[in-house]
C-alpha positions in Angstrom: 20.7 15.4 20.0 23.5 16.1 17.5 23.3 16.6 13.7 24.3 12.9 13.0 21.5 11.6 15.1 19.0 13.9 13.4 20.3 12.8 10.0 19.8 9.2 11.0 16.2 9.8 12.1 15.4 11.8 8.9 17.0 9.1 6.6 15.0 6.4 8.4 11.9 8.4 8.0 12.4 8.9 4.3 13.0 5.1 3.7 9.9 4.1 5.7 7.9 6.9 4.1 8.7 5.4 0.6 7.5 2.0 1.9 4.3 3.6 3.2 3.8 5.3 -0.2 4.1 1.9 -1.9 1.6 0.3 0.5 -0.9 3.2 0.0 -0.7 3.8 -3.8 -3.0 0.8 -4.7 -5.6 2.1 -2.2 -5.4 5.5 -3.7 -5.6 4.2 -7.3 -8.7 2.1 -6.6 -10.5 5.0 -4.8 -9.6 7.4 -7.6 -10.9 4.9 -10.2 -14.1 3.8 -8.6 -14.8 5.9 -5.4 -14.5 2.7 -3.4 -12.4 2.3 -0.3 -10.9 -1.1 0.0 -11.2 -2.0 3.7 -9.4 -5.3 3.1 -6.3 -3.5 1.9 -4.2 -4.4 5.0 -5.2 -8.1 4.7 -4.0 -8.2 1.1 -0.7 -6.8 2.3 -0.7 -9.6 4.9 -1.4 -12.0 2.1 1.6 -10.8 0.1 3.8 -11.2 3.1 2.7 -14.8 3.7 3.1 -15.6 0.1 6.6 -14.3 0.2 7.3 -16.3 3.4 5.9 -19.4 1.7 8.1 -19.0 -1.3 11.2 -18.4 0.9 10.5 -21.5 3.1 9.0 -23.9 0.5 11.0 -23.0 -2.6 14.0 -21.2 -1.1 13.2 -18.1 -3.2 14.6 -14.9 -1.9 11.9 -12.2 -1.4 13.5 -10.1 -4.2 13.2 -13.1 -6.6 9.7 -14.0 -5.4 8.4 -10.4 -5.5 7.2 -10.5 -9.2 5.4 -13.8 -8.6 3.7 -12.3 -5.5 2.7 -9.3 -7.5 1.2 -11.5 -10.2 -0.8 -13.6 -7.7 -2.2 -10.4 -6.1 -3.0 -9.0 -9.5 -5.2 -12.1 -10.2 -6.7 -11.9 -6.8 -7.6 -8.2 -7.4 -9.4 -9.1 -10.7 -11.3 -11.9 -9.0 -12.3 -9.7 -6.0 -13.7 -7.1 -8.4 -15.6 -9.7 -10.5 -16.9 -11.7 -7.7 -17.6 -9.1 -4.9 -17.1 -5.5 -5.7 -18.9 -5.5 -9.0 -22.0 -6.8 -7.4 -21.7 -4.5 -4.4 -21.7 -1.5 -6.8 -25.0 -2.6 -8.2 -26.8 -2.5 -4.9 -30.2 -0.7 -5.2 -29.9 1.1 -1.8 -27.2 2.1 0.6 -24.6 1.5 -2.1 -21.8 3.1 0.0 -22.5 0.9 3.0 -22.7 -2.2 0.9 -19.3 -1.4 -0.6 -17.8 -0.7 2.8 -19.1 -3.9 4.5 -18.3 -6.1 1.5 -14.6 -5.3 1.6 -14.6 -5.0 5.4 -16.1 -8.5 5.6 -13.6 -9.8 3.1 -10.8 -8.5 5.2 -12.2 -10.1 8.4 -12.6 -13.4 6.6 -9.0 -13.3 5.2 -7.6 -12.5 8.7 -9.6 -15.3 10.3 -8.4 -17.8 7.7 -4.8 -16.7 8.1 -5.1 -17.1 11.9 -6.7 -20.6 11.4 -4.2 -21.9 8.9 -1.0 -20.2 10.0 -1.8 -19.6 13.8 -1.2 -16.3 15.5 2.6 -17.0 15.7 5.0 -14.3 14.5 7.2 -15.5 11.6 10.2 -14.0 10.0 12.4 -14.5 6.9 15.8 -14.5 8.5 17.8 -16.0 5.7 17.7 -13.6 2.7 20.1 -11.6 0.6 19.5 -8.4 2.5 18.9 -9.7 6.1 20.9 -7.9 8.8 23.0 -5.9 6.4 23.5 -2.1 6.6 25.2 0.6 4.6 27.0 3.5 6.3 27.0 6.9 4.6 28.7 9.7 6.6 28.0 8.1 9.9 24.4 7.3 9.1 23.5 3.6 9.1 20.9 2.5 6.6 19.5 -1.0 6.6 19.7 -2.6 3.2 16.2 -4.1 3.3 14.7 -0.6 3.8 17.0 0.8 1.0 15.8 -2.0 -1.4 12.2 -1.2 -0.4 12.6 2.5 -1.1 14.3 1.7 -4.5 11.5 -0.6 -5.5 8.9 2.0 -4.4 10.5 4.6 -6.6 10.6 2.1 -9.5 7.0 1.2 -9.1 5.9 4.9 -9.1 8.1 5.5 -12.1 6.5 2.5 -13.9 3.0 3.6 -12.9 3.7 7.1 -14.3 4.8 5.6 -17.6 1.8 3.3 -17.7 -0.6 6.1 -17.1 1.0 8.5 -19.6 2.4 6.3 -22.4 0.0 3.4 -22.8 -3.6 3.0 -24.1 -4.6 1.2 -21.0 -3.2 4.0 -18.9 -5.1 6.6 -20.9 -8.3 4.5 -20.6 -7.6 4.3 -16.8 -7.2 8.0 -16.5 -10.3 8.7 -18.7 -12.4 6.4 -16.5 -11.1 8.2 -13.4 -12.2 11.5 -14.9 -15.7 10.4 -16.2 -17.0 6.9 -15.8 -20.1 7.6 -17.9 -18.5 9.3 -20.8 -15.9 6.5 -21.5 -18.7 4.1 -22.6 -19.4 6.5 -25.5 -16.0 6.0 -26.9 -16.0 2.2 -26.6 -14.1 1.7 -23.4 -15.4 -1.2 -21.4 -15.7 0.2 -17.9 -15.9 -3.1 -16.1 -12.7 -4.3 -17.8 -10.9 -1.2 -16.7 -12.2 -1.6 -13.2 -11.1 -5.2 -13.0 -7.6 -4.4 -14.3 -7.5 -1.4 -12.0 -8.2 -3.6 -9.0 -5.6 -6.1 -10.2 -3.0 -3.3 -10.6 -3.8 -1.9 -7.1 -3.5 -5.2 -5.4 -0.4 -6.1 -7.4 1.4 -3.0 -5.9 0.4 -3.9 -2.4 1.7 -7.4 -3.1 5.0 -6.0 -4.1 5.0 -3.9 -0.9 4.3 -7.0 1.1 7.2 -8.9 -0.5 9.6 -6.0 0.4 8.2 -5.6 3.9 8.6 -9.3 4.6 12.4 -8.7 4.3 12.5 -6.8 7.7 9.1 -7.1 9.4 7.4 -9.8 11.4 4.6 -11.7 9.6 1.4 -12.5 11.4 -2.4 -12.4 10.7 -2.9 -8.9 12.2 0.1 -7.3 10.5 -2.0 -5.5 7.9 -4.0 -3.6 10.5 -1.3 -1.1 11.5 -0.1 -0.6 8.0 -3.5 -0.1 6.6 -4.2 2.6 9.2 -1.1 4.5 8.1 -2.0 3.9 4.4 -5.4 5.7 5.0 -3.5 8.6 6.5 -1.1 8.7 3.5 -4.0 8.7 1.1 -5.9 11.4 3.1 -2.8 13.6 3.2 -1.8 13.2 -0.4 -5.4 13.5 -1.7 -7.9 10.7 -2.3 -7.4 9.3 -5.7 -4.0 11.1 -6.3 -1.2 8.6 -7.2 1.5 11.3 -7.0 -0.1 12.5 -3.7 0.4 9.0 -2.3 4.2 9.3 -2.9 4.4 12.8 -1.3 2.1 11.8 1.5 4.0 8.6 2.3 7.3 10.5 2.6 5.7 13.2 4.8 4.1 10.5 7.1 7.4 8.7 7.3 9.2 11.8 8.4 6.6 12.8 10.9 6.7 9.3 12.4 10.5 9.4 12.7 10.5 12.9 14.1 7.9 11.9 16.7 10.4 9.5 18.2 12.7 12.4 19.0 10.1 13.7 21.6 8.1 10.6 22.5 9.0 7.0 23.2 9.2 4.8 20.1 6.1 2.9 21.2 4.1 6.1 20.6 5.6 7.0 17.2 2.2 6.8 15.5 0.8 9.6 17.7 2.4 12.2 15.4 1.0 10.4 12.3 -2.6 10.4 13.6 -2.3 14.0 14.9 -1.2 14.9 11.3 -4.3 13.1 10.0 -6.6 15.2 12.3 -5.0 18.4 11.0 -5.5 17.3 7.4 -9.2 16.5 8.1 -9.7 19.9 9.8 -7.7 22.1 7.6 -7.6 20.5 4.1 -10.0 17.6 3.8 -9.2 17.1 0.1 -5.5 16.5 0.9 -2.5 18.1 -0.8 -3.4 17.0 -4.3 -7.0 15.8 -4.0 -10.0 17.0 -5.8 -12.8 16.1 -3.4 
């Protein structure tokens, strides 16, 4: 194993890590806002990928062009999911936590079943896109352009989210609601409105992630399962509810996954990721930047 091969592995790990961060940040945002874990997160990623595929096949829109539209559709889906499902689950008189878990878990199961019924279990791929099968060589390290684009979009999303949280009234209302849900009502902030928009924002980001992922990954009804599992590890590592933690956690998970392939077969690359998760649970349950 020479230095160039190690550099190749590390570069690939960083690029995928930024994609993992983009997939996970919506999950972290929703949990930090409402203390609700969205167990349908992977299925919304799958929904974003199928929407991207449909725009590419039906309207000949490149995934890069269709990405804002996919994000907008997922934003509206997030608002509707909160208003129609999550809001009522939060009002349960008993076993509130279990009601919330099974409401989103049931939604995810329904979405996966509908995708399998309408689209069949067949694997699909967007092969004709601006970035397909293109690479960039830097110092002997080959970087696929779709992963580079995904990493750039991830950084732009995190930058935009930082500006939203720190420079806008909605961002400040979102942060205030994250800090104290009860107190915000005293200053005239509509908690339900913030929750609905927070869900919309969280799913819009996973929709953007799905659009970028569709550039280089197969699309099928179970695609969300593997990525949602990694997203939970990213959130646990970075800290539940920490947006910045999702970025750091995603990069660390991507690097651990890539480094695992140096000692284990590629088919076992997630072993290192879930071993890391066990260490986090045992040594620092709150994660790197969490407050639990």
